[in-house]
PDB file of N, CA, C and O in Angstrom:
ATOM      1  N   UNK A   1      57.690  94.731 136.198  1.00  0.00           N
ATOM      2  CA  UNK A   1      56.478  95.161 135.534  1.00  0.00           C
ATOM      3  C   UNK A   1      55.566  95.797 136.567  1.00  0.00           C
ATOM      4  O   UNK A   1      55.164  95.149 137.534  1.00  0.00           O
ATOM      5  N   UNK A   2      55.242  97.061 136.364  1.00  0.00           N
ATOM      6  CA  UNK A   2      54.419  97.812 137.297  1.00  0.00           C
ATOM      7  C   UNK A   2      53.035  97.995 136.689  1.00  0.00           C
ATOM      8  O   UNK A   2      52.839  98.868 135.843  1.00  0.00           O
ATOM      9  N   UNK A   3      52.081  97.183 137.109  1.00  0.00           N
ATOM     10  CA  UNK A   3      50.731  97.224 136.564  1.00  0.00           C
ATOM     11  C   UNK A   3      49.789  97.649 137.678  1.00  0.00           C
ATOM     12  O   UNK A   3      49.827  97.113 138.785  1.00  0.00           O
ATOM     13  N   UNK A   4      48.936  98.632 137.362  1.00  0.00           N
ATOM     14  CA  UNK A   4      47.961  99.085 138.347  1.00  0.00           C
ATOM     15  C   UNK A   4      46.794  98.108 138.405  1.00  0.00           C
ATOM     16  O   UNK A   4      46.235  97.736 137.373  1.00  0.00           O
ATOM     17  N   UNK A   5      46.437  97.703 139.593  1.00  0.00           N
ATOM     18  CA  UNK A   5      45.282  96.841 139.796  1.00  0.00           C
ATOM     19  C   UNK A   5      44.446  97.491 140.893  1.00  0.00           C
ATOM     20  O   UNK A   5      44.973  97.754 141.973  1.00  0.00           O
ATOM     21  N   UNK A   6      43.142  97.763 140.654  1.00  0.00           N
ATOM     22  CA  UNK A   6      42.343  98.512 141.640  1.00  0.00           C
ATOM     23  C   UNK A   6      42.165  97.812 142.975  1.00  0.00           C
ATOM     24  O   UNK A   6      41.925  98.475 143.984  1.00  0.00           O
ATOM     25  N   UNK A   7      42.274  96.491 143.009  1.00  0.00           N
ATOM     26  CA  UNK A   7      42.075  95.782 144.271  1.00  0.00           C
ATOM     27  C   UNK A   7      43.364  95.588 145.053  1.00  0.00           C
ATOM     28  O   UNK A   7      43.321  95.208 146.223  1.00  0.00           O
ATOM     29  N   UNK A   8      44.489  95.837 144.440  1.00  0.00           N
ATOM     30  CA  UNK A   8      45.783  95.664 145.100  1.00  0.00           C
ATOM     31  C   UNK A   8      46.396  97.047 145.344  1.00  0.00           C
ATOM     32  O   UNK A   8      46.689  97.758 144.383  1.00  0.00           O
ATOM     33  N   UNK A   9      46.593  97.441 146.592  1.00  0.00           N
ATOM     34  CA  UNK A   9      47.177  98.755 146.846  1.00  0.00           C
ATOM     35  C   UNK A   9      48.619  98.820 146.352  1.00  0.00           C
ATOM     36  O   UNK A   9      49.357  97.836 146.390  1.00  0.00           O
ATOM     37  N   UNK A  10      48.987  99.994 145.896  1.00  0.00           N
ATOM     38  CA  UNK A  10      50.348 100.211 145.432  1.00  0.00           C
ATOM     39  C   UNK A  10      51.285 100.290 146.638  1.00  0.00           C
ATOM     40  O   UNK A  10      51.021 101.031 147.584  1.00  0.00           O
ATOM     41  N   UNK A  11      52.348  99.547 146.604  1.00  0.00           N
ATOM     42  CA  UNK A  11      53.292  99.490 147.714  1.00  0.00           C
ATOM     43  C   UNK A  11      54.610 100.086 147.250  1.00  0.00           C
ATOM     44  O   UNK A  11      55.170  99.686 146.230  1.00  0.00           O
ATOM     45  N   UNK A  12      55.090 101.048 148.019  1.00  0.00           N
ATOM     46  CA  UNK A  12      56.385 101.640 147.706  1.00  0.00           C
ATOM     47  C   UNK A  12      57.458 100.947 148.519  1.00  0.00           C
ATOM     48  O   UNK A  12      57.223 100.543 149.658  1.00  0.00           O
ATOM     49  N   UNK A  13      58.603 100.813 147.949  1.00  0.00           N
ATOM     50  CA  UNK A  13      59.718 100.202 148.696  1.00  0.00           C
ATOM     51  C   UNK A  13      60.249 101.184 149.726  1.00  0.00           C
ATOM     52  O   UNK A  13      60.387 102.377 149.457  1.00  0.00           O
ATOM     53  N   UNK A  14      60.540 100.670 150.889  1.00  0.00           N
ATOM     54  CA  UNK A  14      61.103 101.509 151.945  1.00  0.00           C
ATOM     55  C   UNK A  14      60.071 102.370 152.639  1.00  0.00           C
ATOM     56  O   UNK A  14      60.442 103.244 153.423  1.00  0.00           O
ATOM     57  N   UNK A  15      58.785 102.159 152.382  1.00  0.00           N
ATOM     58  CA  UNK A  15      57.754 102.998 152.972  1.00  0.00           C
ATOM     59  C   UNK A  15      57.160 102.434 154.241  1.00  0.00           C
ATOM     60  O   UNK A  15      56.219 103.016 154.781  1.00  0.00           O
ATOM     61  N   UNK A  16      57.674 101.318 154.740  1.00  0.00           N
ATOM     62  CA  UNK A  16      57.096 100.698 155.927  1.00  0.00           C
ATOM     63  C   UNK A  16      57.194 101.554 157.159  1.00  0.00           C
ATOM     64  O   UNK A  16      56.192 101.786 157.835  1.00  0.00           O
ATOM     65  N   UNK A  17      58.383 102.030 157.464  1.00  0.00           N
ATOM     66  CA  UNK A  17      58.583 102.858 158.657  1.00  0.00           C
ATOM     67  C   UNK A  17      57.872 104.192 158.495  1.00  0.00           C
ATOM     68  O   UNK A  17      57.301 104.711 159.454  1.00  0.00           O
ATOM     69  N   UNK A  18      57.901 104.747 157.304  1.00  0.00           N
ATOM     70  CA  UNK A  18      57.228 106.014 157.049  1.00  0.00           C
ATOM     71  C   UNK A  18      55.728 105.896 157.252  1.00  0.00           C
ATOM     72  O   UNK A  18      55.105 106.797 157.813  1.00  0.00           O
ATOM     73  N   UNK A  19      55.143 104.796 156.802  1.00  0.00           N
ATOM     74  CA  UNK A  19      53.694 104.635 156.975  1.00  0.00           C
ATOM     75  C   UNK A  19      53.336 104.418 158.441  1.00  0.00           C
ATOM     76  O   UNK A  19      52.279 104.864 158.885  1.00  0.00           O
ATOM     77  N   UNK A  20      54.186 103.752 159.189  1.00  0.00           N
ATOM     78  CA  UNK A  20      53.942 103.557 160.621  1.00  0.00           C
ATOM     79  C   UNK A  20      53.996 104.897 161.348  1.00  0.00           C
ATOM     80  O   UNK A  20      53.152 105.175 162.199  1.00  0.00           O
ATOM     81  N   UNK A  21      54.977 105.722 161.019  1.00  0.00           N
ATOM     82  CA  UNK A  21      55.103 107.046 161.644  1.00  0.00           C
ATOM     83  C   UNK A  21      53.909 107.914 161.261  1.00  0.00           C
ATOM     84  O   UNK A  21      53.360 108.626 162.102  1.00  0.00           O
ATOM     85  N   UNK A  22      53.507 107.856 159.992  1.00  0.00           N
ATOM     86  CA  UNK A  22      52.352 108.625 159.519  1.00  0.00           C
ATOM     87  C   UNK A  22      51.096 108.197 160.275  1.00  0.00           C
ATOM     88  O   UNK A  22      50.316 109.048 160.702  1.00  0.00           O
ATOM     89  N   UNK A  23      50.892 106.904 160.445  1.00  0.00           N
ATOM     90  CA  UNK A  23      49.735 106.395 161.170  1.00  0.00           C
ATOM     91  C   UNK A  23      49.769 106.858 162.620  1.00  0.00           C
ATOM     92  O   UNK A  23      48.740 107.261 163.162  1.00  0.00           O
ATOM     93  N   UNK A  24      50.941 106.804 163.258  1.00  0.00           N
ATOM     94  CA  UNK A  24      51.079 107.210 164.655  1.00  0.00           C
ATOM     95  C   UNK A  24      50.748 108.690 164.825  1.00  0.00           C
ATOM     96  O   UNK A  24      50.080 109.065 165.789  1.00  0.00           O
ATOM     97  N   UNK A  25      51.204 109.533 163.905  1.00  0.00           N
ATOM     98  CA  UNK A  25      50.928 110.970 163.988  1.00  0.00           C
ATOM     99  C   UNK A  25      49.436 111.230 163.845  1.00  0.00           C
ATOM    100  O   UNK A  25      48.883 112.060 164.566  1.00  0.00           O
ATOM    101  N   UNK A  26      48.778 110.533 162.927  1.00  0.00           N
ATOM    102  CA  UNK A  26      47.334 110.712 162.755  1.00  0.00           C
ATOM    103  C   UNK A  26      46.576 110.297 164.004  1.00  0.00           C
ATOM    104  O   UNK A  26      45.680 111.015 164.448  1.00  0.00           O
ATOM    105  N   UNK A  27      46.918 109.156 164.574  1.00  0.00           N
ATOM    106  CA  UNK A  27      46.246 108.695 165.798  1.00  0.00           C
ATOM    107  C   UNK A  27      46.481 109.686 166.931  1.00  0.00           C
ATOM    108  O   UNK A  27      45.564 109.968 167.703  1.00  0.00           O
ATOM    109  N   UNK A  28      47.682 110.211 167.040  1.00  0.00           N
ATOM    110  CA  UNK A  28      48.001 111.181 168.083  1.00  0.00           C
ATOM    111  C   UNK A  28      47.172 112.451 167.913  1.00  0.00           C
ATOM    112  O   UNK A  28      46.643 112.978 168.892  1.00  0.00           O
ATOM    113  N   UNK A  29      47.055 112.943 166.695  1.00  0.00           N
ATOM    114  CA  UNK A  29      46.267 114.155 166.441  1.00  0.00           C
ATOM    115  C   UNK A  29      44.799 113.904 166.774  1.00  0.00           C
ATOM    116  O   UNK A  29      44.168 114.734 167.427  1.00  0.00           O
ATOM    117  N   UNK A  30      44.246 112.774 166.337  1.00  0.00           N
ATOM    118  CA  UNK A  30      42.851 112.461 166.640  1.00  0.00           C
ATOM    119  C   UNK A  30      42.634 112.330 168.145  1.00  0.00           C
ATOM    120  O   UNK A  30      41.607 112.767 168.663  1.00  0.00           O
ATOM    121  N   UNK A  31      43.595 111.730 168.849  1.00  0.00           N
ATOM    122  CA  UNK A  31      43.473 111.584 170.297  1.00  0.00           C
ATOM    123  C   UNK A  31      43.473 112.945 170.978  1.00  0.00           C
ATOM    124  O   UNK A  31      42.710 113.166 171.918  1.00  0.00           O
ATOM    125  N   UNK A  32      44.316 113.855 170.517  1.00  0.00           N
ATOM    126  CA  UNK A  32      44.354 115.206 171.094  1.00  0.00           C
ATOM    127  C   UNK A  32      43.028 115.921 170.860  1.00  0.00           C
ATOM    128  O   UNK A  32      42.522 116.599 171.754  1.00  0.00           O
ATOM    129  N   UNK A  33      42.464 115.773 169.660  1.00  0.00           N
ATOM    130  CA  UNK A  33      41.189 116.429 169.351  1.00  0.00           C
ATOM    131  C   UNK A  33      40.072 115.851 170.210  1.00  0.00           C
ATOM    132  O   UNK A  33      39.282 116.601 170.783  1.00  0.00           O
ATOM    133  N   UNK A  34      39.997 114.531 170.305  1.00  0.00           N
ATOM    134  CA  UNK A  34      38.939 113.898 171.104  1.00  0.00           C
ATOM    135  C   UNK A  34      39.090 114.267 172.575  1.00  0.00           C
ATOM    136  O   UNK A  34      38.094 114.538 173.244  1.00  0.00           O
ATOM    137  N   UNK A  35      40.308 114.281 173.085  1.00  0.00           N
ATOM    138  CA  UNK A  35      40.536 114.677 174.474  1.00  0.00           C
ATOM    139  C   UNK A  35      40.132 116.128 174.698  1.00  0.00           C
ATOM    140  O   UNK A  35      39.545 116.459 175.728  1.00  0.00           O
ATOM    141  N   UNK A  36      40.443 116.991 173.738  1.00  0.00           N
ATOM    142  CA  UNK A  36      40.047 118.397 173.843  1.00  0.00           C
ATOM    143  C   UNK A  36      38.540 118.567 173.876  1.00  0.00           C
ATOM    144  O   UNK A  36      38.018 119.331 174.689  1.00  0.00           O
ATOM    145  N   UNK A  37      37.835 117.860 172.998  1.00  0.00           N
ATOM    146  CA  UNK A  37      36.369 117.925 172.999  1.00  0.00           C
ATOM    147  C   UNK A  37      35.830 117.413 174.336  1.00  0.00           C
ATOM    148  O   UNK A  37      34.903 117.996 174.899  1.00  0.00           O
ATOM    149  N   UNK A  38      36.407 116.332 174.838  1.00  0.00           N
ATOM    150  CA  UNK A  38      35.972 115.762 176.103  1.00  0.00           C
ATOM    151  C   UNK A  38      36.164 116.747 177.251  1.00  0.00           C
ATOM    152  O   UNK A  38      35.282 116.898 178.096  1.00  0.00           O
ATOM    153  N   UNK A  39      37.313 117.416 177.283  1.00  0.00           N
ATOM    154  CA  UNK A  39      37.595 118.361 178.365  1.00  0.00           C
ATOM    155  C   UNK A  39      36.725 119.607 178.281  1.00  0.00           C
ATOM    156  O   UNK A  39      36.218 120.081 179.297  1.00  0.00           O
ATOM    157  N   UNK A  40      36.548 120.141 177.072  1.00  0.00           N
ATOM    158  CA  UNK A  40      35.789 121.380 176.907  1.00  0.00           C
ATOM    159  C   UNK A  40      34.309 121.168 177.211  1.00  0.00           C
ATOM    160  O   UNK A  40      33.689 121.981 177.896  1.00  0.00           O
ATOM    161  N   UNK A  41      33.750 120.080 176.701  1.00  0.00           N
ATOM    162  CA  UNK A  41      32.318 119.851 176.892  1.00  0.00           C
ATOM    163  C   UNK A  41      32.004 119.084 178.175  1.00  0.00           C
ATOM    164  O   UNK A  41      30.848 119.029 178.595  1.00  0.00           O
ATOM    165  N   UNK A  42      33.016 118.497 178.796  1.00  0.00           N
ATOM    166  CA  UNK A  42      32.803 117.762 180.038  1.00  0.00           C
ATOM    167  C   UNK A  42      32.042 116.458 179.840  1.00  0.00           C
ATOM    168  O   UNK A  42      31.246 116.059 180.690  1.00  0.00           O
ATOM    169  N   UNK A  43      32.289 115.805 178.726  1.00  0.00           N
ATOM    170  CA  UNK A  43      31.622 114.538 178.419  1.00  0.00           C
ATOM    171  C   UNK A  43      32.660 113.418 178.412  1.00  0.00           C
ATOM    172  O   UNK A  43      33.859 113.679 178.307  1.00  0.00           O
ATOM    173  N   UNK A  44      32.196 112.169 178.524  1.00  0.00           N
ATOM    174  CA  UNK A  44      33.147 111.054 178.435  1.00  0.00           C
ATOM    175  C   UNK A  44      33.821 111.003 177.054  1.00  0.00           C
ATOM    176  O   UNK A  44      33.319 111.566 176.081  1.00  0.00           O
ATOM    177  N   UNK A  45      34.955 110.324 176.997  1.00  0.00           N
ATOM    178  CA  UNK A  45      35.718 110.253 175.748  1.00  0.00           C
ATOM    179  C   UNK A  45      34.939 109.566 174.632  1.00  0.00           C
ATOM    180  O   UNK A  45      35.091 109.926 173.465  1.00  0.00           O
ATOM    181  N   UNK A  46      34.116 108.592 174.969  1.00  0.00           N
ATOM    182  CA  UNK A  46      33.334 107.904 173.933  1.00  0.00           C
ATOM    183  C   UNK A  46      32.340 108.864 173.280  1.00  0.00           C
ATOM    184  O   UNK A  46      32.163 108.851 172.062  1.00  0.00           O
ATOM    185  N   UNK A  47      31.697 109.693 174.096  1.00  0.00           N
ATOM    186  CA  UNK A  47      30.766 110.690 173.565  1.00  0.00           C
ATOM    187  C   UNK A  47      31.529 111.700 172.716  1.00  0.00           C
ATOM    188  O   UNK A  47      31.056 112.107 171.655  1.00  0.00           O
ATOM    189  N   UNK A  48      32.693 112.099 173.177  1.00  0.00           N
ATOM    190  CA  UNK A  48      33.521 113.038 172.414  1.00  0.00           C
ATOM    191  C   UNK A  48      33.953 112.429 171.083  1.00  0.00           C
ATOM    192  O   UNK A  48      34.035 113.127 170.073  1.00  0.00           O
ATOM    193  N   UNK A  49      34.229 111.129 171.085  1.00  0.00           N
ATOM    194  CA  UNK A  49      34.589 110.453 169.840  1.00  0.00           C
ATOM    195  C   UNK A  49      33.432 110.488 168.849  1.00  0.00           C
ATOM    196  O   UNK A  49      33.641 110.752 167.665  1.00  0.00           O
ATOM    197  N   UNK A  50      32.218 110.224 169.320  1.00  0.00           N
ATOM    198  CA  UNK A  50      31.058 110.277 168.428  1.00  0.00           C
ATOM    199  C   UNK A  50      30.785 111.690 167.940  1.00  0.00           C
ATOM    200  O   UNK A  50      30.367 111.877 166.797  1.00  0.00           O
ATOM    201  N   UNK A  51      31.016 112.693 168.790  1.00  0.00           N
ATOM    202  CA  UNK A  51      30.885 114.088 168.360  1.00  0.00           C
ATOM    203  C   UNK A  51      31.893 114.381 167.258  1.00  0.00           C
ATOM    204  O   UNK A  51      31.554 115.001 166.250  1.00  0.00           O
ATOM    205  N   UNK A  52      33.126 113.939 167.448  1.00  0.00           N
ATOM    206  CA  UNK A  52      34.180 114.161 166.451  1.00  0.00           C
ATOM    207  C   UNK A  52      33.833 113.466 165.138  1.00  0.00           C
ATOM    208  O   UNK A  52      33.995 114.049 164.066  1.00  0.00           O
ATOM    209  N   UNK A  53      33.355 112.222 165.216  1.00  0.00           N
ATOM    210  CA  UNK A  53      32.962 111.502 163.999  1.00  0.00           C
ATOM    211  C   UNK A  53      31.774 112.179 163.322  1.00  0.00           C
ATOM    212  O   UNK A  53      31.689 112.193 162.094  1.00  0.00           O
ATOM    213  N   UNK A  54      30.869 112.733 164.101  1.00  0.00           N
ATOM    214  CA  UNK A  54      29.751 113.483 163.530  1.00  0.00           C
ATOM    215  C   UNK A  54      30.210 114.729 162.799  1.00  0.00           C
ATOM    216  O   UNK A  54      29.686 115.065 161.737  1.00  0.00           O
ATOM    217  N   UNK A  55      31.197 115.418 163.376  1.00  0.00           N
ATOM    218  CA  UNK A  55      31.753 116.602 162.719  1.00  0.00           C
ATOM    219  C   UNK A  55      32.426 116.207 161.407  1.00  0.00           C
ATOM    220  O   UNK A  55      32.244 116.875 160.389  1.00  0.00           O
ATOM    221  N   UNK A  56      33.200 115.127 161.429  1.00  0.00           N
ATOM    222  CA  UNK A  56      33.847 114.664 160.193  1.00  0.00           C
ATOM    223  C   UNK A  56      32.812 114.261 159.148  1.00  0.00           C
ATOM    224  O   UNK A  56      32.983 114.542 157.962  1.00  0.00           O
ATOM    225  N   UNK A  57      31.736 113.599 159.589  1.00  0.00           N
ATOM    226  CA  UNK A  57      30.671 113.215 158.660  1.00  0.00           C
ATOM    227  C   UNK A  57      29.983 114.433 158.051  1.00  0.00           C
ATOM    228  O   UNK A  57      29.692 114.452 156.855  1.00  0.00           O
ATOM    229  N   UNK A  58      29.725 115.442 158.866  1.00  0.00           N
ATOM    230  CA  UNK A  58      29.080 116.663 158.369  1.00  0.00           C
ATOM    231  C   UNK A  58      29.970 117.373 157.349  1.00  0.00           C
ATOM    232  O   UNK A  58      29.482 117.880 156.340  1.00  0.00           O
ATOM    233  N   UNK A  59      31.276 117.407 157.617  1.00  0.00           N
ATOM    234  CA  UNK A  59      32.209 118.030 156.676  1.00  0.00           C
ATOM    235  C   UNK A  59      32.226 117.271 155.353  1.00  0.00           C
ATOM    236  O   UNK A  59      32.240 117.880 154.283  1.00  0.00           O
ATOM    237  N   UNK A  60      32.226 115.943 155.429  1.00  0.00           N
ATOM    238  CA  UNK A  60      32.271 115.165 154.193  1.00  0.00           C
ATOM    239  C   UNK A  60      30.967 115.288 153.408  1.00  0.00           C
ATOM    240  O   UNK A  60      30.998 115.342 152.178  1.00  0.00           O
ATOM    241  N   UNK A  61      29.828 115.334 154.086  1.00  0.00           N
ATOM    242  CA  UNK A  61      28.544 115.512 153.395  1.00  0.00           C
ATOM    243  C   UNK A  61      28.483 116.896 152.751  1.00  0.00           C
ATOM    244  O   UNK A  61      28.016 117.033 151.621  1.00  0.00           O
ATOM    245  N   UNK A  62      28.949 117.916 153.459  1.00  0.00           N
ATOM    246  CA  UNK A  62      28.965 119.267 152.886  1.00  0.00           C
ATOM    247  C   UNK A  62      29.878 119.318 151.660  1.00  0.00           C
ATOM    248  O   UNK A  62      29.542 119.956 150.663  1.00  0.00           O
ATOM    249  N   UNK A  63      31.025 118.652 151.732  1.00  0.00           N
ATOM    250  CA  UNK A  63      31.923 118.603 150.577  1.00  0.00           C
ATOM    251  C   UNK A  63      31.296 117.889 149.397  1.00  0.00           C
ATOM    252  O   UNK A  63      31.471 118.305 148.251  1.00  0.00           O
ATOM    253  N   UNK A  64      30.566 116.816 149.667  1.00  0.00           N
ATOM    254  CA  UNK A  64      29.898 116.073 148.598  1.00  0.00           C
ATOM    255  C   UNK A  64      28.825 116.928 147.933  1.00  0.00           C
ATOM    256  O   UNK A  64      28.715 116.954 146.708  1.00  0.00           O
ATOM    257  N   UNK A  65      28.031 117.631 148.752  1.00  0.00           N
ATOM    258  CA  UNK A  65      26.976 118.482 148.205  1.00  0.00           C
ATOM    259  C   UNK A  65      27.583 119.607 147.379  1.00  0.00           C
ATOM    260  O   UNK A  65      27.086 119.909 146.294  1.00  0.00           O
ATOM    261  N   UNK A  66      28.644 120.230 147.870  1.00  0.00           N
ATOM    262  CA  UNK A  66      29.294 121.303 147.111  1.00  0.00           C
ATOM    263  C   UNK A  66      29.856 120.781 145.802  1.00  0.00           C
ATOM    264  O   UNK A  66      29.768 121.452 144.774  1.00  0.00           O
ATOM    265  N   UNK A  67      30.430 119.595 145.832  1.00  0.00           N
ATOM    266  CA  UNK A  67      30.993 119.012 144.614  1.00  0.00           C
ATOM    267  C   UNK A  67      29.893 118.731 143.594  1.00  0.00           C
ATOM    268  O   UNK A  67      30.090 118.947 142.398  1.00  0.00           O
ATOM    269  N   UNK A  68      28.737 118.251 144.054  1.00  0.00           N
ATOM    270  CA  UNK A  68      27.631 117.983 143.141  1.00  0.00           C
ATOM    271  C   UNK A  68      27.067 119.265 142.550  1.00  0.00           C
ATOM    272  O   UNK A  68      26.646 119.280 141.393  1.00  0.00           O
ATOM    273  N   UNK A  69      27.054 120.320 143.316  1.00  0.00           N
ATOM    274  CA  UNK A  69      26.548 121.602 142.810  1.00  0.00           C
ATOM    275  C   UNK A  69      27.512 122.235 141.823  1.00  0.00           C
ATOM    276  O   UNK A  69      27.090 122.904 140.879  1.00  0.00           O
ATOM    277  N   UNK A  70      28.809 122.028 142.037  1.00  0.00           N
ATOM    278  CA  UNK A  70      29.816 122.624 141.155  1.00  0.00           C
ATOM    279  C   UNK A  70      29.988 121.837 139.857  1.00  0.00           C
ATOM    280  O   UNK A  70      30.467 122.383 138.863  1.00  0.00           O
ATOM    281  N   UNK A  71      29.598 120.551 139.856  1.00  0.00           N
ATOM    282  CA  UNK A  71      29.801 119.708 138.679  1.00  0.00           C
ATOM    283  C   UNK A  71      28.889 120.186 137.545  1.00  0.00           C
ATOM    284  O   UNK A  71      27.737 120.548 137.780  1.00  0.00           O
ATOM    285  N   UNK A  72      29.406 120.184 136.330  1.00  0.00           N
ATOM    286  CA  UNK A  72      28.572 120.595 135.208  1.00  0.00           C
ATOM    287  C   UNK A  72      27.472 119.564 134.960  1.00  0.00           C
ATOM    288  O   UNK A  72      27.677 118.369 135.175  1.00  0.00           O
ATOM    289  N   UNK A  73      26.295 120.031 134.502  1.00  0.00           N
ATOM    290  CA  UNK A  73      25.208 119.072 134.251  1.00  0.00           C
ATOM    291  C   UNK A  73      25.537 118.167 133.070  1.00  0.00           C
ATOM    292  O   UNK A  73      26.234 118.556 132.133  1.00  0.00           O
ATOM    293  N   UNK A  74      25.014 116.956 133.148  1.00  0.00           N
ATOM    294  CA  UNK A  74      25.236 115.984 132.074  1.00  0.00           C
ATOM    295  C   UNK A  74      23.953 115.873 131.267  1.00  0.00           C
ATOM    296  O   UNK A  74      22.884 115.610 131.818  1.00  0.00           O
ATOM    297  N   UNK A  75      24.063 116.075 129.962  1.00  0.00           N
ATOM    298  CA  UNK A  75      22.888 115.956 129.102  1.00  0.00           C
ATOM    299  C   UNK A  75      22.673 114.493 128.768  1.00  0.00           C
ATOM    300  O   UNK A  75      23.580 113.827 128.267  1.00  0.00           O
ATOM    301  N   UNK A  76      21.488 113.991 129.039  1.00  0.00           N
ATOM    302  CA  UNK A  76      21.187 112.583 128.807  1.00  0.00           C
ATOM    303  C   UNK A  76      20.403 112.337 127.535  1.00  0.00           C
ATOM    304  O   UNK A  76      19.753 111.299 127.411  1.00  0.00           O
ATOM    305  N   UNK A  77      20.445 113.256 126.590  1.00  0.00           N
ATOM    306  CA  UNK A  77      19.672 113.086 125.334  1.00  0.00           C
ATOM    307  C   UNK A  77      20.240 112.024 124.458  1.00  0.00           C
ATOM    308  O   UNK A  77      19.709 111.764 123.378  1.00  0.00           O
TER     309      UNK A  77
END
């Protein structure tokens, strides 16, 4: 019986190794980006990490604002 429950993540069979590899690739990409920011700007890695997180936050806020502007208005009558 396959029942969706919002508090329990859906688990696929045989996805353990795939999820570990996926996680490793993401961490590797983020590390390369943070190292690149650190080298280009000449700042410590911690500062580069906060710069990277700030960039990600700005992108997500811009996406949220665009989504709110594109959404059709809701009539509350």
